[in-house]
C-alpha positions in Angstrom: 224.3 -11.2 -32.3 221.9 -8.2 -32.1 221.4 -6.3 -28.8 217.7 -4.9 -28.0 218.9 -1.9 -28.1 219.8 -2.6 -32.1 216.4 -4.7 -32.5 214.6 -1.7 -31.1 216.1 0.6 -33.2 215.3 -1.2 -36.6 212.4 -1.0 -35.1 211.8 2.6 -35.0 213.6 3.0 -38.1 211.0 0.5 -39.7 208.3 2.3 -38.3 208.8 5.6 -40.3 208.9 3.9 -43.1 205.9 2.6 -42.8 203.9 6.1 -41.6 205.7 7.6 -44.3 204.7 5.1 -46.9 201.0 4.4 -45.5 200.7 8.1 -45.9 202.8 8.6 -49.2 200.0 6.0 -50.4 196.5 7.2 -49.0 197.6 10.3 -50.6 198.2 9.0 -53.8 194.9 6.6 -53.6 193.1 9.5 -52.9 194.4 12.7 -53.1 193.3 14.8 -50.2 191.3 18.0 -50.4 191.2 19.9 -46.9 193.3 19.6 -44.1 190.9 17.1 -42.1 191.7 14.1 -45.0 194.9 14.7 -44.6 195.0 15.2 -40.6 192.7 11.7 -41.1 195.6 10.1 -43.1 198.3 11.0 -40.8 196.0 9.6 -38.0 195.5 6.2 -39.2 199.5 6.4 -41.1 200.4 6.8 -36.8 198.3 4.1 -35.5 199.8 1.6 -38.1 203.0 2.1 -37.2 202.1 2.0 -34.0 200.9 -2.0 -34.3 203.5 -2.6 -36.0 205.9 -1.5 -32.9 203.6 -3.1 -30.9 204.0 -5.9 -32.1 207.2 -6.0 -33.3 209.3 -5.2 -30.1 207.1 -7.8 -28.3 207.5 -10.9 -30.5 211.1 -9.6 -31.4 213.2 -7.5 -29.6 212.5 -8.3 -26.1 211.0 -11.3 -27.1 208.1 -11.8 -24.9 206.8 -14.9 -24.7 203.0 -14.2 -22.8 200.3 -13.8 -24.6 198.7 -10.3 -25.3 196.5 -8.8 -22.6 194.1 -6.0 -22.4 196.5 -3.9 -19.8 199.2 -4.1 -22.3 197.6 -3.0 -25.5 196.2 0.1 -23.0 199.6 1.2 -21.9 200.7 1.0 -25.3 198.0 2.8 -26.6 198.1 5.6 -24.0 201.6 6.3 -24.7 201.3 6.3 -28.5 198.5 8.8 -28.5 200.7 10.9 -26.2 203.4 11.0 -28.7 200.9 11.4 -31.2 199.8 14.3 -29.5 
């Protein structure tokens, strides 16, 4: 049986893959013409990976059955935003 720590690590690894895949796909489809466009791609990639992290950790890693609340989303977004900065 996979422990919570192992599931948490797998989610983190998957988030890294998602982040790199999103920024690579955006850069390939729409080549960045300046630093701000690349920063926007990176920000979007981080947000997609963070959303994946929220859902997978809530429902798979920690097997929480309660509905998602705005309080949970706000807390997670604050921590994710802090990490992005």
